[in-house]
C-alpha positions as CSV (number, residue, x, y, z in Angstrom):
1,X,50.9,-65.1,-40.0
2,X,48.8,-63.7,-37.1
3,X,49.4,-65.3,-33.8
4,X,46.5,-65.5,-31.3
5,X,47.2,-63.6,-28.0
6,X,45.5,-66.7,-26.2
7,X,47.3,-69.9,-26.2
8,X,45.2,-73.2,-26.3
9,X,45.5,-75.4,-23.3
10,X,45.6,-79.0,-23.8
11,X,43.5,-81.1,-21.4
12,X,45.3,-83.7,-19.3
13,X,44.9,-85.4,-16.1
14,X,47.7,-83.4,-14.4
15,X,46.3,-80.1,-15.2
16,X,45.6,-78.3,-11.8
17,X,43.8,-75.3,-13.3
18,X,40.1,-74.9,-12.5
19,X,37.6,-74.7,-15.1
20,X,34.5,-72.5,-14.6
21,X,32.4,-75.6,-14.4
22,X,34.4,-77.7,-12.1
23,X,32.9,-78.8,-8.6
24,X,35.7,-77.0,-6.8
25,X,34.9,-73.6,-8.7
26,X,31.2,-73.9,-8.0
27,X,31.9,-74.7,-4.2
28,X,34.1,-71.6,-4.0
29,X,31.3,-69.5,-5.7
30,X,28.9,-70.9,-3.3
31,X,31.0,-70.0,-0.4
32,X,31.7,-66.5,-1.8
33,X,27.9,-65.9,-2.2
34,X,27.4,-67.2,1.5
35,X,30.0,-64.7,2.8
36,X,28.6,-61.8,0.8
37,X,25.0,-62.6,2.0
38,X,25.9,-62.8,5.6
39,X,27.8,-59.5,5.6
40,X,24.9,-57.6,4.0
41,X,22.8,-55.2,6.2
42,X,19.8,-56.8,7.6
43,X,16.4,-55.3,6.8
44,X,14.3,-53.5,9.3
45,X,11.6,-56.0,9.0
46,X,14.0,-58.8,10.1
47,X,15.7,-56.8,12.9
48,X,12.1,-56.1,14.2
49,X,11.0,-59.7,14.0
50,X,14.2,-60.9,15.9
51,X,13.5,-58.1,18.6
52,X,9.9,-59.4,18.9
53,X,11.1,-62.9,20.4
54,X,11.7,-61.5,23.9
55,X,8.1,-61.8,25.0
56,X,6.9,-64.2,27.6
57,X,9.0,-66.7,29.4
58,X,9.9,-70.4,29.1
59,X,9.8,-72.2,25.8
60,X,7.4,-71.0,23.0
61,X,6.8,-71.5,19.3
62,X,7.8,-69.0,16.7
63,X,5.0,-66.8,15.4
64,X,4.5,-67.2,11.5
65,X,5.3,-63.6,10.7
66,X,8.8,-64.1,12.3
67,X,9.4,-67.3,10.5
68,X,8.6,-65.6,7.1
69,X,10.7,-62.5,7.9
70,X,13.8,-64.9,8.8
71,X,13.3,-67.0,5.5
72,X,12.8,-63.7,3.3
73,X,16.1,-62.4,4.6
74,X,18.3,-65.1,3.0
75,X,16.6,-66.0,-0.2
76,X,20.0,-66.4,-2.1
77,X,21.5,-69.3,0.2
78,X,20.5,-72.3,1.9
79,X,21.2,-71.9,5.8
80,X,20.5,-75.7,6.5
81,X,23.4,-77.4,8.3
82,X,25.2,-74.0,8.6
83,X,22.9,-72.0,10.8
84,X,22.9,-73.0,14.5
85,X,20.4,-70.5,15.7
86,X,20.0,-67.1,17.1
87,X,21.0,-65.6,20.5
88,X,20.0,-62.2,22.0
89,X,19.9,-60.4,25.3
90,X,16.8,-61.3,27.4
91,X,14.8,-58.4,29.0
92,X,12.2,-60.5,31.0
93,X,14.0,-59.6,34.2
94,X,15.0,-61.7,37.2
95,X,17.8,-64.0,36.5
96,X,17.1,-64.3,32.7
97,X,20.2,-63.4,30.7
98,X,19.6,-64.5,27.1
99,X,17.3,-66.3,24.8
100,X,17.8,-68.4,21.8
101,X,15.8,-69.4,18.6
102,X,17.0,-72.8,17.3
103,X,18.2,-73.6,14.1
104,X,14.8,-75.2,12.9
105,X,13.3,-71.8,13.7
106,X,10.7,-73.3,15.8
107,X,11.5,-72.9,19.5
108,X,12.4,-69.7,21.5
109,X,14.0,-70.7,24.9
110,X,14.9,-68.2,27.7
111,X,18.1,-68.9,29.6
112,X,19.1,-67.8,33.1
113,X,22.6,-66.6,34.1
114,X,25.2,-69.4,34.0
115,X,22.8,-71.8,32.3
116,X,24.5,-73.3,29.4
117,X,23.3,-72.7,25.9
118,X,22.6,-75.7,23.5
119,X,24.3,-76.8,20.3
120,X,27.3,-74.7,19.9
121,X,25.5,-71.3,20.7
122,X,27.5,-70.6,23.9
123,X,30.1,-68.7,21.8
124,X,27.5,-66.2,21.2
125,X,26.5,-65.3,24.7
126,X,29.0,-62.6,25.3
127,X,28.2,-60.8,22.1
128,X,24.5,-61.1,22.8
129,X,25.0,-59.4,26.1
130,X,26.8,-56.4,24.3
131,X,24.6,-53.5,24.4
132,X,25.9,-52.7,20.9
133,X,24.2,-55.6,19.3
134,X,20.3,-56.5,19.0
135,X,21.0,-60.2,18.4
136,X,23.6,-62.6,17.1
137,X,23.2,-65.1,14.3
138,X,25.2,-68.3,15.1
139,X,26.7,-70.3,12.4
140,X,29.0,-73.3,12.3
141,X,32.0,-71.3,11.5
142,X,31.2,-67.7,12.7
143,X,28.8,-65.5,14.5
144,X,27.0,-62.4,13.0
145,X,26.4,-59.7,15.5
146,X,23.6,-57.4,14.2
147,X,23.0,-53.8,15.5
148,X,19.7,-52.0,15.8
149,X,20.2,-50.5,12.1
150,X,20.8,-53.9,10.6
151,X,24.7,-53.5,10.4
152,X,26.6,-56.8,10.8
153,X,29.9,-57.5,12.4
154,X,31.2,-60.9,11.3
155,X,33.4,-62.8,14.0
156,X,35.0,-66.0,12.7
157,X,35.2,-69.1,14.8
C-alpha cells in the first residue's frame, strides 16, 4: 500500500495553524505588501512633485498634478489611516525651517524654527533637515526618508 507523503489534518477548534484564507493570514499578507511597497524606490515623477511643494509661503492648496503623482505612486495599498503626511526642508528663507503636506493631500503649510508640527509629524523634522533627504513620508508607525534619486530609508517608530 502506498502511503501519502502529506498527512491529512483534521479540523478542530483548537487547531492553531493558519489557513491561507484566514483573516490573520490576509492581514499579514496585507502588512507584507505595505512594507514592500513603502520600501520600493520612488519614481522621478513623485520625487519632483514633492520637491515642487516649496513654492510660496503660508498655507496653500495642492496642485492637481502633485495630487495625481502621489496617488499614482502607491496604487497597491490604501494609505488612509496610515499616512500622516509629508515633511521636507523649506528653502523660502528667513525663519522658515520645514513644510508639510497633510494626510488629506490638500494643504501645504510652512513652519518656522521651533514651531511645532501637527498630527505626529514632529518625529520627521530632524530627518527633513538632513541634506541627504529630499522629503520624509510620515506614517503612524514609521518614517520613510527619500533621497534625490528616490531611494528610501525606513525608520521605525
